[in-house]
N, CA, C and O atoms as CSV, one atom per row, in Angstrom:
chain,resi,resn,atom,element,x,y,z
A,1,MET,N,N,0.668,-1.206,-0.038
A,1,MET,CA,C,0.186,0.103,-0.006
A,1,MET,C,C,0.842,1.179,0.000
A,1,MET,O,O,1.660,1.287,0.913
A,2,PRO,N,N,0.732,2.221,-0.898
A,2,PRO,CA,C,1.618,3.305,-0.945
A,2,PRO,C,C,1.249,4.379,0.083
A,2,PRO,O,O,0.074,4.654,0.329
A,3,MET,N,N,2.205,4.929,0.629
A,3,MET,CA,C,1.978,5.960,1.765
A,3,MET,C,C,1.256,7.172,1.291
A,3,MET,O,O,1.617,7.706,0.243
A,4,ALA,N,N,0.338,7.610,1.932
A,4,ALA,CA,C,-0.123,8.834,1.482
A,4,ALA,C,C,0.795,9.999,1.583
A,4,ALA,O,O,1.660,10.021,2.458
A,5,SER,N,N,0.645,10.986,0.714
A,5,SER,CA,C,1.476,12.124,0.554
A,5,SER,C,C,0.910,13.265,1.319
A,5,SER,O,O,-0.287,13.549,1.289
A,6,TYR,N,N,1.807,13.912,2.007
A,6,TYR,CA,C,1.500,15.076,2.741
A,6,TYR,C,C,1.313,16.352,1.869
A,6,TYR,O,O,1.825,16.453,0.754
A,7,SER,N,N,0.584,17.276,2.416
A,7,SER,CA,C,0.619,18.664,1.650
A,7,SER,C,C,1.414,19.556,2.602
A,7,SER,O,O,1.598,19.346,3.801
A,8,ILE,N,N,1.882,20.648,1.830
A,8,ILE,CA,C,2.769,21.569,2.567
A,8,ILE,C,C,2.060,22.952,2.593
A,8,ILE,O,O,1.548,23.424,1.577
A,9,GLU,N,N,2.050,23.562,3.755
A,9,GLU,CA,C,1.456,24.775,4.032
A,9,GLU,C,C,2.594,25.681,4.821
A,9,GLU,O,O,3.240,25.272,5.786
A,10,TRP,N,N,2.707,26.910,4.261
A,10,TRP,CA,C,3.643,27.813,4.792
A,10,TRP,C,C,2.987,28.711,5.487
A,10,TRP,O,O,1.979,29.197,4.973
A,11,LYS,N,N,3.380,29.117,6.741
A,11,LYS,CA,C,2.995,30.253,7.613
A,11,LYS,C,C,3.543,31.457,6.832
A,11,LYS,O,O,4.622,31.442,6.240
A,12,ALA,N,N,2.676,32.532,6.887
A,12,ALA,CA,C,3.019,33.765,6.181
A,12,ALA,C,C,4.446,34.271,6.603
A,12,ALA,O,O,5.220,34.825,5.822
A,13,SER,N,N,4.695,34.028,7.880
A,13,SER,CA,C,6.027,34.433,8.402
A,13,SER,C,C,7.183,33.776,7.693
A,13,SER,O,O,8.147,34.378,7.220
A,14,ALA,N,N,6.995,32.574,7.672
A,14,ALA,CA,C,8.063,31.625,6.995
A,14,ALA,C,C,8.144,31.916,5.484
A,14,ALA,O,O,9.270,31.989,4.992
A,15,ALA,N,N,7.185,32.071,4.785
A,15,ALA,CA,C,7.165,32.676,3.351
A,15,ALA,C,C,7.984,33.858,3.220
A,15,ALA,O,O,8.747,34.056,2.274
A,16,LYS,N,N,7.800,34.657,4.219
A,16,LYS,CA,C,8.393,36.061,4.027
A,16,LYS,C,C,9.929,35.870,4.355
A,16,LYS,O,O,10.752,36.487,3.679
A,17,GLU,N,N,10.317,35.070,5.327
A,17,GLU,CA,C,11.700,34.773,5.480
A,17,GLU,C,C,12.267,34.153,4.360
A,17,GLU,O,O,13.384,34.512,3.987
A,18,LEU,N,N,11.563,33.139,3.681
A,18,LEU,CA,C,12.170,32.547,2.524
A,18,LEU,C,C,12.465,33.538,1.430
A,18,LEU,O,O,13.518,33.431,0.800
A,19,ARG,N,N,11.523,34.583,1.140
A,19,ARG,CA,C,11.701,35.521,0.097
A,19,ARG,C,C,12.821,36.377,0.181
A,19,ARG,O,O,13.283,36.976,-0.790
A,20,LYS,N,N,13.342,36.452,1.537
A,20,LYS,CA,C,14.448,37.363,1.760
A,20,LYS,C,C,15.953,36.754,1.449
A,20,LYS,O,O,17.009,37.384,1.514
A,21,LEU,N,N,15.795,35.511,1.133
A,21,LEU,CA,C,17.198,34.662,0.965
A,21,LEU,C,C,17.546,34.795,-0.534
A,21,LEU,O,O,16.744,35.000,-1.445
A,22,PRO,N,N,18.750,34.657,-0.618
A,22,PRO,CA,C,19.358,34.550,-2.180
A,22,PRO,C,C,18.581,33.561,-2.997
A,22,PRO,O,O,18.167,32.539,-2.449
A,23,LYS,N,N,18.332,33.809,-4.375
A,23,LYS,CA,C,17.561,32.860,-5.214
A,23,LYS,C,C,18.037,31.526,-5.316
A,23,LYS,O,O,17.208,30.623,-5.424
A,24,PRO,N,N,19.524,31.214,-5.292
A,24,PRO,CA,C,19.880,29.885,-5.324
A,24,PRO,C,C,19.643,29.018,-3.948
A,24,PRO,O,O,19.542,27.795,-3.852
A,25,VAL,N,N,19.597,29.804,-3.128
A,25,VAL,CA,C,19.197,29.117,-1.636
A,25,VAL,C,C,17.791,28.936,-1.603
A,25,VAL,O,O,17.346,27.911,-1.086
A,26,ILE,N,N,16.954,29.874,-2.131
A,26,ILE,CA,C,15.465,29.511,-2.141
A,26,ILE,C,C,15.074,28.159,-2.817
A,26,ILE,O,O,14.268,27.351,-2.355
A,27,ALA,N,N,15.842,28.028,-4.099
A,27,ALA,CA,C,15.705,26.906,-4.791
A,27,ALA,C,C,16.012,25.624,-4.157
A,27,ALA,O,O,15.270,24.646,-4.255
A,28,ARG,N,N,17.151,25.637,-3.485
A,28,ARG,CA,C,17.511,24.374,-2.748
A,28,ARG,C,C,16.461,24.206,-1.680
A,28,ARG,O,O,15.873,23.124,-1.683
A,29,ILE,N,N,16.127,25.097,-0.764
A,29,ILE,CA,C,15.126,25.052,0.174
A,29,ILE,C,C,13.894,24.446,-0.198
A,29,ILE,O,O,13.394,23.537,0.463
A,30,LEU,N,N,13.340,24.959,-1.325
A,30,LEU,CA,C,11.982,24.402,-1.880
A,30,LEU,C,C,12.188,23.002,-2.359
A,30,LEU,O,O,11.300,22.165,-2.199
A,31,ALA,N,N,13.261,22.728,-2.909
A,31,ALA,CA,C,13.454,21.335,-3.347
A,31,ALA,C,C,13.589,20.359,-2.210
A,31,ALA,O,O,13.266,19.185,-2.392
A,32,ALA,N,N,14.045,20.770,-1.053
A,32,ALA,CA,C,14.328,19.961,0.068
A,32,ALA,C,C,12.917,19.786,0.774
A,32,ALA,O,O,12.554,18.679,1.172
A,33,VAL,N,N,12.158,20.894,0.907
A,33,VAL,CA,C,10.929,20.798,1.414
A,33,VAL,C,C,9.997,19.985,0.774
A,33,VAL,O,O,9.253,19.258,1.433
A,34,GLU,N,N,9.955,20.039,-0.597
A,34,GLU,CA,C,9.125,19.075,-1.495
A,34,GLU,C,C,9.281,17.760,-1.146
A,34,GLU,O,O,8.297,17.030,-1.031
A,35,THR,N,N,10.744,17.246,-0.907
A,35,THR,CA,C,11.030,15.832,-0.569
A,35,THR,C,C,10.190,15.398,0.733
A,35,THR,O,O,9.857,14.228,0.927
A,36,LEU,N,N,9.890,16.429,1.582
A,36,LEU,CA,C,9.086,15.936,2.723
A,36,LEU,C,C,7.640,15.523,2.697
A,36,LEU,O,O,7.050,15.066,3.676
A,37,VAL,N,N,7.084,15.724,1.451
A,37,VAL,CA,C,5.827,15.218,1.190
A,37,VAL,C,C,5.658,13.862,1.266
A,37,VAL,O,O,4.630,13.350,1.709
A,38,VAL,N,N,6.745,13.156,0.801
A,38,VAL,CA,C,6.737,11.638,0.764
A,38,VAL,C,C,7.111,11.182,2.112
A,38,VAL,O,O,6.480,10.240,2.592
A,39,ASN,N,N,8.152,11.787,2.845
A,39,ASN,CA,C,8.559,11.200,4.187
A,39,ASN,C,C,9.055,12.345,4.873
A,39,ASN,O,O,10.175,12.830,4.717
A,40,PRO,N,N,7.998,12.825,5.783
A,40,PRO,CA,C,8.501,14.103,6.692
A,40,PRO,C,C,9.500,13.883,7.836
A,40,PRO,O,O,9.940,14.753,8.588
A,41,ARG,N,N,9.784,12.569,7.839
A,41,ARG,CA,C,10.736,12.155,8.988
A,41,ARG,C,C,11.833,11.418,8.222
A,41,ARG,O,O,12.220,10.339,8.672
A,42,SER,N,N,12.331,11.880,7.172
A,42,SER,CA,C,13.507,11.226,6.494
A,42,SER,C,C,14.813,11.361,7.260
A,42,SER,O,O,14.868,11.900,8.365
A,43,ASP,N,N,15.983,10.788,6.552
A,43,ASP,CA,C,17.211,10.937,7.271
A,43,ASP,C,C,17.683,12.332,7.290
A,43,ASP,O,O,17.384,13.048,6.335
A,44,GLY,N,N,18.350,12.783,8.214
A,44,GLY,CA,C,18.800,14.173,8.193
A,44,GLY,C,C,17.751,15.249,8.830
A,44,GLY,O,O,18.019,16.443,8.957
A,45,VAL,N,N,16.436,14.604,9.235
A,45,VAL,CA,C,15.458,15.426,9.858
A,45,VAL,C,C,15.527,15.099,11.589
A,45,VAL,O,O,15.551,13.960,12.057
A,46,ARG,N,N,15.548,16.168,12.269
A,46,ARG,CA,C,15.715,16.042,13.689
A,46,ARG,C,C,14.456,16.547,14.303
A,46,ARG,O,O,13.926,17.603,13.957
A,47,LYS,N,N,14.012,15.778,15.197
A,47,LYS,CA,C,12.796,16.329,16.142
A,47,LYS,C,C,13.368,17.225,17.182
A,47,LYS,O,O,14.418,16.996,17.782
A,48,LEU,N,N,12.502,18.398,17.375
A,48,LEU,CA,C,13.097,19.185,18.335
A,48,LEU,C,C,12.525,18.815,19.826
A,48,LEU,O,O,11.325,18.672,20.060
A,49,THR,N,N,13.407,18.702,20.649
A,49,THR,CA,C,13.003,18.452,22.007
A,49,THR,C,C,12.041,19.299,22.617
A,49,THR,O,O,11.903,20.495,22.362
A,50,ASP,N,N,11.266,18.519,23.577
A,50,ASP,CA,C,10.070,19.104,24.219
A,50,ASP,C,C,8.966,19.470,23.255
A,50,ASP,O,O,8.207,20.402,23.519
A,51,THR,N,N,8.863,18.800,22.203
A,51,THR,CA,C,7.845,19.429,21.232
A,51,THR,C,C,7.074,18.062,20.882
A,51,THR,O,O,7.600,16.952,20.971
A,52,GLU,N,N,5.869,18.281,20.509
A,52,GLU,CA,C,5.003,17.110,20.160
A,52,GLU,C,C,5.251,16.662,18.635
A,52,GLU,O,O,5.282,15.473,18.317
A,53,SER,N,N,5.410,17.633,17.790
A,53,SER,CA,C,5.371,17.247,16.367
A,53,SER,C,C,6.125,18.324,15.587
A,53,SER,O,O,5.729,18.656,14.469
A,54,THR,N,N,7.337,18.946,16.222
A,54,THR,CA,C,7.965,19.904,15.494
A,54,THR,C,C,9.463,19.284,15.064
A,54,THR,O,O,10.177,18.715,15.889
A,55,TYR,N,N,9.815,19.456,13.763
A,55,TYR,CA,C,11.112,18.888,13.328
A,55,TYR,C,C,11.892,20.034,12.547
A,55,TYR,O,O,11.324,21.061,12.174
A,56,ARG,N,N,13.075,19.804,12.357
A,56,ARG,CA,C,13.894,20.637,11.521
A,56,ARG,C,C,14.725,19.864,10.610
A,56,ARG,O,O,15.094,18.716,10.859
A,57,ILE,N,N,15.053,20.591,9.409
A,57,ILE,CA,C,15.870,19.973,8.453
A,57,ILE,C,C,16.875,20.940,8.175
A,57,ILE,O,O,16.576,22.134,8.148
A,58,ARG,N,N,18.193,20.493,7.936
A,58,ARG,CA,C,19.255,21.338,7.581
A,58,ARG,C,C,19.491,21.505,6.094
A,58,ARG,O,O,19.570,20.486,5.408
A,59,ILE,N,N,19.593,22.529,5.617
A,59,ILE,CA,C,19.771,22.844,4.061
A,59,ILE,C,C,20.935,23.712,4.081
A,59,ILE,O,O,20.716,24.911,4.259
A,60,GLY,N,N,22.165,23.313,3.925
A,60,GLY,CA,C,23.398,24.097,3.710
A,60,GLY,C,C,23.485,24.752,5.075
A,60,GLY,O,O,23.669,24.071,6.083
A,61,ASP,N,N,23.352,26.095,5.114
A,61,ASP,CA,C,23.590,26.943,6.346
A,61,ASP,C,C,22.300,27.401,6.900
A,61,ASP,O,O,22.238,28.273,7.766
A,62,TYR,N,N,21.301,26.826,6.410
A,62,TYR,CA,C,19.902,27.170,6.703
A,62,TYR,C,C,19.127,25.940,7.480
A,62,TYR,O,O,19.489,24.765,7.427
A,63,ARG,N,N,18.058,26.408,8.167
A,63,ARG,CA,C,17.200,25.462,8.934
A,63,ARG,C,C,15.736,25.844,8.570
A,63,ARG,O,O,15.238,26.969,8.603
A,64,VAL,N,N,15.149,24.661,8.213
A,64,VAL,CA,C,13.652,24.877,8.194
A,64,VAL,C,C,12.987,24.099,9.232
A,64,VAL,O,O,13.197,22.890,9.334
A,65,VAL,N,N,12.160,24.756,10.041
A,65,VAL,CA,C,11.532,24.226,11.214
A,65,VAL,C,C,10.001,24.086,10.691
A,65,VAL,O,O,9.370,24.994,10.151
A,66,TYR,N,N,9.546,22.836,10.941
A,66,TYR,CA,C,8.312,22.646,10.441
A,66,TYR,C,C,7.393,21.770,11.395
A,66,TYR,O,O,8.026,21.041,12.159
A,67,ASN,N,N,6.013,21.713,11.483
A,67,ASN,CA,C,5.181,20.860,12.202
A,67,ASN,C,C,4.617,19.825,11.342
A,67,ASN,O,O,4.291,20.063,10.179
A,68,VAL,N,N,4.478,18.511,11.974
A,68,VAL,CA,C,3.814,17.493,11.076
A,68,VAL,C,C,2.583,17.225,11.786
A,68,VAL,O,O,2.596,17.026,13.001
A,69,TYR,N,N,1.460,17.208,11.066
A,69,TYR,CA,C,0.101,16.879,11.484
A,69,TYR,C,C,-0.242,15.568,10.645
A,69,TYR,O,O,-0.671,15.633,9.493
A,70,ASP,N,N,-0.013,14.365,11.328
A,70,ASP,CA,C,-0.123,13.145,10.515
A,70,ASP,C,C,-1.627,12.899,10.456
A,70,ASP,O,O,-1.931,12.285,9.433
A,71,ARG,N,N,-2.671,13.198,11.255
A,71,ARG,CA,C,-4.028,12.952,11.001
A,71,ARG,C,C,-4.518,13.778,9.760
A,71,ARG,O,O,-5.361,13.284,9.010
A,72,LYS,N,N,-4.029,14.964,9.546
A,72,LYS,CA,C,-4.469,15.808,8.420
A,72,LYS,C,C,-3.597,15.673,7.114
A,72,LYS,O,O,-3.917,16.128,6.016
A,73,LEU,N,N,-2.444,14.973,7.407
A,73,LEU,CA,C,-1.548,14.764,6.227
A,73,LEU,C,C,-0.993,16.109,5.942
A,73,LEU,O,O,-0.843,16.339,4.742
A,74,ILE,N,N,-0.615,17.158,6.859
A,74,ILE,CA,C,-0.166,18.458,6.486
A,74,ILE,C,C,1.281,18.597,7.137
A,74,ILE,O,O,1.564,18.019,8.186
A,75,ILE,N,N,2.106,19.342,6.496
A,75,ILE,CA,C,3.450,19.712,6.849
A,75,ILE,C,C,3.235,21.362,6.868
A,75,ILE,O,O,2.841,21.994,5.888
A,76,GLU,N,N,3.508,21.846,7.936
A,76,GLU,CA,C,3.261,23.394,8.175
A,76,GLU,C,C,4.793,24.028,8.483
A,76,GLU,O,O,5.330,24.003,9.590
A,77,VAL,N,N,5.325,24.549,7.367
A,77,VAL,CA,C,6.536,25.389,7.545
A,77,VAL,C,C,6.314,26.433,8.551
A,77,VAL,O,O,5.372,27.206,8.373
A,78,ILE,N,N,7.160,26.570,9.724
A,78,ILE,CA,C,6.897,27.707,10.580
A,78,ILE,C,C,8.084,28.676,10.679
A,78,ILE,O,O,8.029,29.750,11.278
A,79,ARG,N,N,9.187,28.187,10.022
A,79,ARG,CA,C,10.468,29.221,10.149
A,79,ARG,C,C,11.477,28.594,9.081
A,79,ARG,O,O,11.656,27.407,8.811
A,80,VAL,N,N,12.098,29.757,8.540
A,80,VAL,CA,C,13.161,29.406,7.393
A,80,VAL,C,C,14.366,30.484,7.952
A,80,VAL,O,O,14.253,31.703,7.826
A,81,ARG,N,N,15.315,29.944,8.468
A,81,ARG,CA,C,16.352,30.949,9.188
A,81,ARG,C,C,17.843,30.425,8.808
A,81,ARG,O,O,18.007,29.223,8.599
A,82,ASP,N,N,18.773,31.207,8.733
A,82,ASP,CA,C,20.042,30.853,8.955
A,82,ASP,C,C,20.514,30.211,10.028
A,82,ASP,O,O,20.109,30.721,11.073
A,83,ARG,N,N,21.414,29.027,10.212
A,83,ARG,CA,C,21.603,28.326,11.197
A,83,ARG,C,C,21.867,29.133,12.537
A,83,ARG,O,O,21.366,28.737,13.589
A,84,LYS,N,N,22.616,30.205,12.490
A,84,LYS,CA,C,22.870,30.797,13.649
A,84,LYS,C,C,21.638,31.635,14.302
A,84,LYS,O,O,21.707,32.029,15.467
A,85,ASP,N,N,20.580,31.866,13.529
A,85,ASP,CA,C,19.379,32.477,14.066
A,85,ASP,C,C,18.215,31.566,14.286
A,85,ASP,O,O,17.163,31.961,14.788
A,86,ALA,N,N,18.422,30.379,13.911
A,86,ALA,CA,C,17.251,29.411,13.797
A,86,ALA,C,C,16.372,29.301,15.083
A,86,ALA,O,O,15.147,29.199,15.004
A,87,TYR,N,N,16.978,29.324,16.154
A,87,TYR,CA,C,16.325,28.923,17.372
A,87,TYR,C,C,16.013,30.100,18.399
A,87,TYR,O,O,15.653,29.914,19.561
A,88,GLN,N,N,16.192,31.256,17.835
A,88,GLN,CA,C,15.825,32.464,18.670
A,88,GLN,C,C,14.438,32.889,18.844
A,88,GLN,O,O,14.176,33.876,19.530
């Protein structure tokens, strides 16, 4: 039985953060986020401690922080930041 695919939703603040980045970085981040629709917990993804459903993925010097809602099959991107600023 094939796994159901997730849909991706961007918080307005995360989309705004993404738009401020250099174009090649945006392309890499979008490509990496697209891979999450098949497996939101693939290799290289880390669960954030003390959270129910929040994960992060590293893309070069950037972090994408997102929530996974398994019942609704939704991935909500909540933050896109440089590594040094990602957790503030």
